C-alpha positions as CSV (number, residue, x, y, z in Angstrom):
1,M,191.6,245.6,279.6
2,Y,189.8,248.9,279.3
3,D,191.3,252.2,280.3
4,I,187.9,253.6,281.5
5,T,184.4,252.1,281.8
6,I,181.3,254.3,282.2
7,I,178.2,252.8,283.8
8,G,175.2,254.6,282.4
9,A,174.4,256.0,279.0
10,G,172.4,259.0,279.9
11,I,173.4,262.6,278.8
12,T,176.2,262.8,281.6
13,G,177.6,259.5,280.7
14,S,177.4,260.1,277.1
15,L,179.0,263.5,277.2
16,I,181.8,262.0,279.3
17,A,182.4,259.3,276.7
18,H,182.3,262.0,273.9
19,G,185.0,264.0,275.7
20,L,187.2,261.0,276.3
21,S,186.9,259.8,272.8
22,K,189.1,262.6,271.7
23,Y,192.1,260.9,273.4
24,D,193.9,257.7,272.7
25,L,192.1,255.7,275.3
26,K,190.2,252.4,275.4
27,V,186.8,253.4,276.7
28,L,183.7,251.3,277.2
29,V,180.1,252.3,278.1
30,L,177.7,250.0,279.8
31,E,173.9,250.5,279.7
32,K,171.2,248.2,281.2
33,E,168.6,249.4,278.9
34,N,168.5,248.7,274.9
35,D,169.2,252.3,274.1
36,V,170.8,255.3,275.4
37,A,169.0,258.1,277.1
38,E,166.3,255.8,278.5
39,G,166.3,257.1,282.0
40,A,166.1,260.7,283.5
41,T,167.7,262.0,280.2
42,G,164.7,260.8,278.1
43,A,161.9,262.2,280.3
44,N,162.4,265.8,281.6
45,S,161.7,269.4,280.9
46,A,164.2,269.5,278.0
47,M,165.5,272.9,279.2
48,V,168.8,274.7,279.6
49,H,168.1,276.6,282.7
50,S,169.9,280.0,283.1
51,G,171.2,279.2,286.7
52,H,168.9,281.8,288.5
53,D,167.5,279.2,290.9
54,P,170.1,276.9,292.6
55,K,171.2,277.5,296.1
56,P,174.5,279.5,296.4
57,D,177.8,277.6,297.0
58,T,176.6,274.3,295.6
59,L,177.7,272.2,292.8
60,K,174.3,272.6,291.3
61,C,174.8,276.3,291.1
62,R,178.3,276.2,289.8
63,Y,177.6,273.7,287.0
64,N,174.3,275.1,286.1
65,V,175.7,278.6,285.3
66,I,178.8,277.1,283.3
67,G,176.7,274.4,281.5
68,N,174.3,277.1,280.4
69,R,177.0,279.0,278.7
70,M,178.5,275.8,277.1
71,Y,175.3,274.7,275.4
72,P,175.1,276.8,272.3
73,E,178.6,275.7,271.2
74,L,178.1,272.1,272.2
75,C,174.9,271.9,270.1
76,K,176.8,273.4,267.2
77,E,179.5,271.0,267.6
78,L,177.2,268.0,267.7
79,Q,174.9,269.5,265.0
80,V,171.8,269.2,267.0
81,D,169.0,271.7,267.9
82,F,169.3,274.5,270.4
83,L,166.8,277.4,270.6
84,G,167.6,280.2,273.0
85,I,164.0,281.3,273.6
86,G,164.3,282.8,277.0
87,A,162.1,282.4,280.1
88,F,159.8,284.3,282.5
89,V,159.7,283.5,286.2
90,V,156.2,284.9,287.3
91,A,154.8,286.0,290.5
92,T,151.2,286.2,291.4
93,D,151.2,287.9,294.8
94,D,153.4,289.9,297.3
95,I,155.0,286.7,298.7
96,E,156.0,285.6,295.4
97,E,157.3,288.9,294.4
98,E,159.6,288.8,297.4
99,K,160.9,285.4,296.2
100,L,161.6,287.1,292.8
101,E,163.8,289.7,294.6
102,T,166.0,286.8,295.8
103,L,166.3,285.4,292.3
104,I,167.1,288.8,291.0
105,R,169.9,289.2,293.4
106,Q,171.2,285.7,292.5
107,C,171.2,286.7,288.9
108,E,173.3,289.8,289.6
109,E,175.8,287.7,291.7
110,R,176.2,285.1,289.0
111,D,176.3,287.5,286.0
112,I,173.2,286.1,284.5
113,P,171.4,288.5,282.2
114,F,167.8,289.5,283.2
115,E,165.0,292.1,283.1
116,V,162.1,292.7,285.5
117,L,158.8,293.3,283.9
118,S,155.4,294.2,285.3
119,G,152.5,291.7,284.8
120,D,151.2,293.9,281.9
121,E,154.6,294.2,280.3
122,A,154.9,290.4,280.6
123,R,151.4,289.8,279.0
124,A,152.1,292.1,276.1
125,I,154.8,289.7,275.1
126,E,153.0,286.4,276.2
127,P,149.2,287.2,276.0
128,N,148.4,283.8,277.5
129,L,150.0,284.6,280.9
130,S,147.4,284.4,283.6
131,D,145.8,287.7,284.6
132,G,146.8,287.0,288.1
133,V,150.6,287.5,287.1
134,T,151.9,290.7,288.8
135,K,155.6,290.6,288.0
136,A,158.0,288.7,285.9
137,L,161.7,288.0,285.8
138,S,162.9,287.6,282.2
139,L,165.8,285.3,281.7
140,P,167.1,285.6,278.0
141,S,169.8,282.9,278.4
142,T,167.3,280.0,279.0
143,G,167.3,277.6,276.1
144,I,165.5,274.5,274.9
145,I,166.9,271.3,273.4
146,M,165.8,267.7,272.9
147,P,167.8,265.8,275.5
148,F,167.8,262.4,273.9
149,E,169.0,264.1,270.6
150,V,172.2,265.7,272.4
151,T,172.7,262.2,274.1
152,I,172.4,260.2,270.9
153,A,174.6,262.5,268.9
154,A,177.3,262.6,271.6
155,M,177.4,258.7,271.8
156,E,177.3,258.3,268.1
157,E,180.3,260.6,267.7
158,A,182.1,258.9,270.6
159,M,181.5,255.6,268.8
160,L,182.8,256.9,265.6
161,N,186.0,257.7,267.3
162,G,186.6,254.3,269.1
163,V,184.3,254.2,272.1
164,E,182.5,250.8,272.7
165,L,179.0,250.7,273.7
166,K,177.2,247.6,275.3
167,L,173.5,247.8,275.5
168,D,171.3,245.5,277.4
169,Y,174.1,245.0,279.9
170,E,173.2,245.2,283.5
171,V,176.1,245.5,286.0
172,K,175.4,242.8,288.8
173,K,178.9,242.4,290.3
174,I,181.9,244.5,290.8
175,D,185.3,243.3,292.2
176,K,188.1,245.5,292.9
177,Q,191.5,244.1,292.3
178,K,194.9,245.9,293.2
179,D,194.8,248.3,290.2
180,Y,191.7,247.5,288.3
181,F,188.1,246.6,288.6
182,V,186.3,243.4,287.2
183,I,182.6,243.8,286.2
184,N,180.4,240.6,286.1
185,D,183.6,238.4,286.2
186,E,184.4,239.4,282.5
187,I,185.1,243.1,281.9
188,E,188.4,244.5,283.2
189,T,189.0,248.3,283.5
190,K,191.5,250.5,285.2
191,V,189.0,253.3,285.9
192,L,185.3,253.1,286.8
193,I,182.9,256.0,286.3
194,N,179.5,255.6,288.0
195,C,176.7,257.5,286.0
196,A,174.0,255.1,286.7
197,G,171.4,257.8,287.6
198,A,168.6,256.4,289.8
199,H,170.9,253.3,290.5
200,C,174.1,255.0,291.4
201,D,173.9,253.9,295.0
202,D,173.2,250.3,293.9
203,I,176.5,250.4,292.0
204,T,178.4,251.9,294.7
205,N,177.1,249.3,297.1
206,M,178.7,246.6,295.1
207,L,182.0,247.9,296.2
208,R,181.4,249.5,299.6
209,T,178.6,251.0,301.6
210,S,177.4,254.0,299.5
211,P,178.0,257.4,301.1
212,Y,174.6,258.6,299.7
213,K,171.2,257.2,299.0
214,V,169.2,257.8,295.9
215,I,165.6,259.0,296.6
216,T,163.7,258.9,293.2
217,R,161.2,261.6,292.4
218,K,158.7,261.2,289.7
219,G,157.5,264.1,287.5
220,E,154.6,263.9,285.0
221,Y,153.9,265.9,281.9
222,F,151.3,266.7,279.3
223,V,152.4,267.2,275.7
224,L,150.2,269.5,273.5
225,D,150.1,269.4,269.6
226,H,152.0,271.9,267.6
227,L,150.9,275.4,269.1
228,E,153.7,277.8,267.9
229,D,151.3,280.8,268.5
230,Y,150.3,279.9,272.1
231,L,153.7,280.5,273.8
232,H,157.2,281.6,272.9
233,H,159.1,281.6,276.3
234,V,159.4,279.0,279.1
235,I,157.1,280.1,281.9
236,Y,158.2,279.1,285.5
237,P,156.2,279.9,288.6
238,T,158.2,281.2,291.5
239,P,160.1,278.2,293.1
240,S,159.1,276.3,296.1
241,L,160.6,273.7,298.4
242,K,159.6,271.0,295.9
243,G,161.5,272.5,293.0
244,K,160.9,274.7,290.1
245,G,157.1,274.2,290.0
246,V,154.8,273.4,287.1
247,L,156.1,275.0,283.9
248,A,154.9,275.7,280.5
249,I,157.6,274.8,278.0
250,P,157.8,275.2,274.3
251,T,159.8,272.5,272.5
252,V,162.1,272.7,269.5
253,H,159.6,271.0,267.4
254,G,156.7,273.4,268.2
255,N,154.9,271.3,270.9
256,I,154.1,272.6,274.3
257,M,154.9,270.7,277.3
258,L,153.1,271.1,280.9
259,G,154.7,269.9,283.9
260,P,156.1,268.5,286.1
261,N,154.9,267.5,289.6
262,S,157.3,266.0,292.0
263,D,156.4,262.9,294.1
264,E,158.7,260.5,295.7
265,T,158.5,256.9,294.7
266,E,160.3,253.8,295.9
267,D,160.1,252.1,292.5
268,R,163.2,253.3,290.6
269,D,161.9,252.2,287.4
270,D,158.2,253.6,287.7
271,D,157.6,255.9,284.8
272,A,153.9,255.4,284.8
273,T,151.6,258.6,284.7
274,G,148.9,259.0,287.3
275,S,147.3,261.4,289.7
276,G,150.1,263.8,289.1
277,L,148.5,264.9,286.0
278,D,145.4,266.3,288.0
279,Y,148.0,268.4,289.9
280,I,149.5,269.9,286.8
281,R,146.0,270.7,285.4
282,K,145.4,272.8,288.6
283,E,148.7,274.4,289.1
284,I,149.3,275.5,285.4
285,N,146.1,277.7,285.7
286,K,148.0,279.9,288.3
287,T,150.4,281.1,285.7
288,M,148.7,280.5,282.2
289,K,145.2,281.1,280.7
290,N,143.5,279.6,277.7
291,V,145.4,276.3,278.2
292,P,144.3,274.2,275.1
293,F,144.0,271.0,276.8
294,N,141.7,269.9,273.8
295,K,145.1,269.7,271.9
296,L,146.5,267.1,274.2
297,I,148.4,264.3,272.3
298,H,150.6,262.6,274.9
299,T,151.5,262.2,278.6
300,F,154.7,260.8,280.1
301,A,156.6,260.6,283.3
302,G,160.3,260.6,284.3
303,L,162.3,260.0,287.4
304,R,164.8,262.3,289.0
305,P,167.7,260.6,290.9
306,H,167.8,263.0,294.0
307,I,170.2,261.9,296.7
308,D,169.9,262.5,300.5
309,L,172.9,264.9,300.4
310,G,171.0,267.5,298.6
311,D,173.5,268.3,295.9
312,F,175.4,266.6,293.1
313,Y,178.0,264.1,294.2
314,I,180.9,264.4,291.8
315,K,184.3,263.1,293.0
316,E,186.7,260.2,293.2
317,D,185.7,257.8,296.0
318,D,187.3,258.6,299.4
319,V,188.1,254.9,299.9
320,I,188.4,253.0,296.5
321,S,191.0,254.6,294.2
322,N,189.9,255.1,290.4
323,F,186.3,254.8,291.2
324,I,184.5,258.1,290.3
325,H,181.0,259.1,291.4
326,V,178.8,261.2,289.2
327,A,175.6,260.9,291.3
328,G,172.5,262.8,292.1
329,I,172.4,264.4,288.8
330,E,168.8,265.8,289.0
331,S,167.6,269.2,287.8
332,P,169.5,271.2,286.7
333,G,171.5,268.1,285.7
334,L,170.7,268.5,282.0
335,T,171.9,271.9,281.9
336,A,174.9,271.1,284.1
337,A,175.9,267.9,282.1
338,P,178.5,269.5,279.7
339,A,180.4,271.3,282.7
340,I,180.2,268.1,284.8
341,A,181.7,266.0,281.9
342,K,184.5,268.6,281.3
343,D,185.5,268.6,285.0
344,V,185.4,264.8,285.4
345,I,187.6,264.5,282.3
346,N,190.0,267.3,282.9
347,D,190.3,267.2,286.7
348,I,189.8,263.6,287.7
349,V,190.4,261.2,284.8
350,M,193.0,262.6,282.7
351,P,195.5,263.2,285.4
352,K,195.5,259.4,285.7
353,F,196.6,259.2,282.1
354,A,199.2,261.9,282.0
355,D,201.0,260.5,279.0
356,C,197.9,260.2,276.9
357,K,197.8,262.4,273.9
358,A,194.8,263.9,272.0
359,K,194.0,262.0,268.8
360,A,195.5,263.6,265.6
361,E,192.5,262.8,263.6
362,Y,188.9,263.1,265.0
363,V,185.7,262.1,263.1
364,R,182.7,264.4,263.2
365,R,179.2,262.9,262.9
366,K,176.9,264.0,260.1
367,P,173.6,265.5,261.5
368,F,170.3,263.6,261.1
369,I,168.7,264.4,257.8
370,D,166.0,266.9,258.7
371,M,163.8,267.7,255.7
372,R,161.9,270.3,257.8
373,H,164.5,272.9,257.2
374,M,165.2,272.1,253.5
375,S,164.1,274.3,250.6
376,F,161.9,272.6,247.9
377,E,165.0,272.4,245.6
378,E,167.1,270.7,248.3
379,K,164.3,268.1,249.0
380,Q,164.0,267.5,245.1
381,K,167.7,266.9,244.9
382,L,167.7,264.5,247.8
383,V,164.8,262.5,246.4
384,E,166.6,262.3,243.1
385,S,169.6,260.8,244.9
386,D,167.4,258.5,246.9
387,P,163.7,257.9,246.2
388,D,163.2,256.7,249.8
389,F,163.4,260.4,250.9
390,G,160.2,260.8,248.8
391,K,158.1,258.2,250.6
392,I,156.5,259.7,253.5
393,I,156.0,257.1,256.5
394,C,154.7,259.5,259.2
395,R,152.0,261.9,257.9
396,C,151.9,264.1,261.0
397,E,155.5,265.0,261.2
398,K,156.3,264.3,257.4
399,I,159.1,261.9,258.2
400,S,160.3,259.8,255.1
401,L,161.5,256.3,254.6
402,G,165.0,257.5,253.9
403,Q,165.2,259.3,257.2
404,I,164.1,256.2,259.2
405,K,166.6,254.0,257.4
406,D,169.3,256.7,258.1
407,V,168.8,256.6,261.9
408,I,168.7,252.8,262.0
409,R,172.0,252.3,260.0
410,R,174.1,254.8,262.0
411,K,176.5,254.1,264.9
412,C,174.3,254.1,268.0
413,G,171.4,253.5,265.6
414,A,167.8,252.8,266.5
415,T,166.7,249.2,267.2
416,T,163.3,249.9,268.7
417,I,160.1,251.9,267.6
418,K,160.8,254.3,270.4
419,G,164.5,254.6,269.4
420,V,163.4,255.6,265.8
421,K,160.9,258.1,267.3
422,M,163.5,259.6,269.5
423,R,165.9,260.2,266.6
424,C,163.6,261.4,263.8
425,R,160.1,261.7,265.3
426,P,157.8,259.3,263.5
427,G,154.9,258.8,266.1
428,M,155.5,262.0,267.9
429,G,152.6,263.8,266.0
430,R,149.0,264.0,266.5
431,C,148.1,260.4,266.0
432,Q,150.9,259.2,268.1
433,G,152.0,256.4,265.7
434,G,148.5,255.3,264.8
435,F,149.2,255.3,261.1
436,C,153.1,255.0,261.0
437,E,154.0,252.6,263.8
438,P,153.2,249.4,261.7
439,E,155.4,250.8,259.0
440,V,158.3,251.7,261.5
441,L,158.0,248.1,262.8
442,K,158.3,246.6,259.2
443,I,161.2,248.9,258.4
444,L,163.0,247.9,261.5
445,S,162.5,244.3,260.8
446,E,163.8,244.6,257.3
447,E,166.8,246.8,258.3
448,L,167.9,244.8,261.3
449,H,167.2,241.4,259.7
450,K,164.8,240.3,262.4
451,D,161.5,238.8,262.5
452,V,158.7,241.2,263.2
453,T,157.9,239.4,266.4
454,D,161.3,240.3,267.8
455,I,161.0,244.2,267.3
456,K,160.2,245.9,270.5
457,L,158.3,249.2,271.1
458,D,160.7,250.2,274.0
459,R,162.2,248.2,276.7
460,D,162.5,244.4,277.1
461,G,159.1,242.7,277.1
462,S,157.5,245.3,274.9
463,N,157.4,243.2,271.7
464,V,154.6,244.6,269.6
465,L,153.7,241.4,267.9
466,L,153.6,238.2,269.8
467,A,153.2,235.6,267.0
468,S,151.7,235.1,263.5
469,A,147.8,234.9,263.7
470,K,147.9,232.0,261.2
471,E,150.5,230.2,263.3
472,E,148.3,230.6,266.4
473,L,145.3,229.2,264.7
């Protein structure tokens, strides 16, 4: 019998698991994919929003502002990247300038630091802003992270402290007994937390008619090569009814992302790119100029689990005790996640375990080995201790064999080519794995003691090699 089971290992579910791992509780996380951060967490704008945009008196507004203030310390605790680079929300005409005035008032009301710049003042800082930009709202508390890095780190540390993670585990049935739940006729748990993202209402419908309906919205993105000199701040257009608009976003590793669009889709697992990319090409020219599309190296799409209630839905169920909803976590859900996790733990879960104590000893994870930030002397010492760190596998990102082995061997370690890519970046460079992917496949096969035909690129069914050519002949 588990004390608490969390369905979904995106950033919110993983941060809840991480927080609960600090207590003497038996905690289980169930994830239907073969890795954490596979849903909305792994495909978004990777931004810590300031909190200037959400509607007043909503959970989105409350948790956005609090979560923004929590991120620097959270990333320091988990030993992952956080860059507080700031953002500009830009206007290009009188109507958009009026919208900026609303955002300025909201910044004042929410105690969000800001500065108002003329178009020329903004271009002096960001020369590649469009000549049509007439005014800009500067938001210095905006930051950037790698969402899957935060999620993996949180889950790794949770597992080091006793949390169990079951991957490739799809919840198909839930039965409510008097004071516990039974999942798929085999897992018993006292408390059930629904963090299933785009499938939150499917999970709820296994117990009762869901009070909300998930409406998935797809957003597509371009990824450009390392362009540290092109852009230094996040650039937003003025927001519209469809969302924050098409953004230009620096990443923590020096790439630039452009996007997203926002189109509803009935397929809750549809992450294919399509016509939305044409929309992004058109819209980005309203705020940016000299966009170097010749430096394009990748495109991707992600789904946002919007719900028909229009806000986050975070509460214990009105009918079924000990069943907790964490639903509708779309933008600014990434920013809000630490604050959501804190309130779910402190206000809803822990009062049910009033006699439970915090652990006397807590294990901290070690950061991923990142040779980018090492001096020559540090690298030399590392290679002397383990020659694998001197063997470069990914030429574009300069990732060594030692780094790849490290991310496979850890708790919550990589088991797929994408899993290695998310953790230490081989395949994220200019050639997109053209040179290193066969080597990563071989390393996974050796480290996991699996045949190469069993190694997947990403999700189930994405096996890279199907059979030996000699066997087929």
